[in-house]
C-alpha positions in Angstrom: 6.6 59.2 60.6 4.4 59.0 57.2 5.0 56.5 54.7 3.7 57.4 51.4 1.7 54.2 50.4 -1.8 53.2 50.3 -2.8 50.5 52.7 -4.6 47.7 50.5 -7.0 45.4 51.9 -4.4 43.0 53.3 -2.9 45.2 55.1 0.2 46.1 52.9 1.6 49.2 52.0 2.2 49.7 48.3 4.0 52.9 46.8 1.6 55.6 45.0 2.7 55.0 41.3 2.5 51.0 42.2 0.6 49.5 39.0 -0.5 45.5 38.9 0.7 45.3 36.4 4.0 45.4 37.3 4.1 42.5 38.6 2.7 40.8 35.2 5.7 42.7 33.8 8.4 41.1 35.4 6.6 37.6 34.8 6.9 38.6 31.5 10.6 39.5 31.8 10.8 36.2 33.0 9.6 34.9 30.3 11.4 36.5 27.6 14.6 35.4 29.9 13.6 31.4 29.7 13.2 32.3 26.1 17.2 33.6 25.8 18.1 30.5 27.7 16.4 28.0 25.6 17.7 29.9 22.4 21.2 29.6 24.4 20.3 26.1 24.6 19.9 25.0 20.8 23.1 27.2 20.3 25.0 25.3 22.0 23.6 22.2 20.7 26.4 23.6 17.7 29.5 22.3 19.7 27.7 18.9 20.1 27.6 18.9 16.0 31.1 19.9 16.1 31.9 16.5 18.2 29.9 14.7 16.1 31.8 16.3 12.9 35.3 15.3 14.2 34.4 11.6 15.3 33.4 11.0 12.3 36.5 12.6 10.6 38.6 10.2 12.6 36.5 6.9 12.4 37.6 7.5 8.6 41.1 8.2 9.1 43.6 4.9 8.1 45.6 4.7 11.6 48.7 2.5 10.7 49.9 2.1 14.4 46.3 1.5 15.9 47.1 0.2 19.6 43.8 0.7 20.9 41.4 -1.9 20.2 38.6 0.3 18.9 38.4 4.0 17.3 38.6 7.0 19.4 36.4 8.4 16.7 33.6 6.6 17.6 33.4 8.1 21.3 33.5 11.4 20.0 30.5 10.6 17.7 28.8 9.2 20.6 29.0 11.6 22.8 28.4 14.2 20.2 25.4 12.3 19.5 23.6 11.8 23.1 25.1 15.9 24.0 23.4 17.1 20.9 20.3 15.2 21.2 20.0 16.7 24.9 20.9 20.2 24.3 18.1 20.0 21.8 15.6 18.7 24.2 16.4 20.9 26.8 16.4 23.9 24.7 13.1 23.1 23.7 11.3 21.9 27.0 13.3 25.5 28.2 11.1 27.5 25.1 8.5 26.1 26.3 8.3 26.8 29.9 8.9 30.5 28.4 5.8 29.9 26.1 3.6 28.6 29.9 5.2 31.6 31.7 3.6 34.1 29.2 0.2 32.2 29.3 0.1 31.4 32.9 -0.1 27.5 32.8 2.2 25.3 33.9 3.0 26.4 37.3 4.7 23.2 38.4 6.3 22.3 35.2 8.1 26.1 35.4 9.1 25.2 38.7 10.7 21.7 37.6 12.2 23.9 34.3 13.4 26.6 36.8 15.1 24.3 38.6 16.7 22.0 36.1 17.9 25.5 34.5 20.1 25.8 38.0 22.2 23.3 36.5 23.3 24.6 33.5 25.7 27.3 35.1 25.2 30.6 36.6 22.6 31.8 33.8 21.0 28.7 34.9 21.0 29.5 38.4 20.1 33.0 38.6 16.5 32.2 35.9 15.7 29.8 39.4 16.4 31.8 42.0 14.7 34.5 40.4 11.9 32.8 38.5 10.9 30.9 41.6 11.0 33.7 44.3 8.3 35.5 41.4 5.7 33.4 40.4 5.9 31.8 44.3 4.0 35.4 45.3 0.6 34.4 46.2 -0.6 37.2 43.8 1.0 35.6 40.6 0.7 32.6 41.8 -3.4 33.0 41.4 -3.1 33.7 38.1 -1.5 30.2 37.5 -4.3 28.6 39.0 -6.8 30.5 37.6 -6.3 29.2 33.8 
């Protein structure tokens, strides 16, 4: 049976229409996906702005028969501030990972950000798995070591 490919120096068969830049195009695709994920993280921070606004609104509403020892608006405000800070920092770090992926530097940082993105849901899990698979390939890993 005849295979339609060319034998490389490493002994692996590559299709005849294979371009070396295809792998780089895939890494650039992951860079773009990290950028989109970072922007989505920043947009998620708007939800926490609503929490802060709701908590501030609840803080200043007078409660006539207040049975709780504290104002529940404070909880909304604190949760909103903490969530806002986490989402903004996470979004900025994900965008930085996108930039590092495009420039082919910070291999460990990209792996760490991919794993942290796995904690954010289905999109993050898919991004994590496919990014780690792609940048762990030896010929892609060498581009990170060179720069």
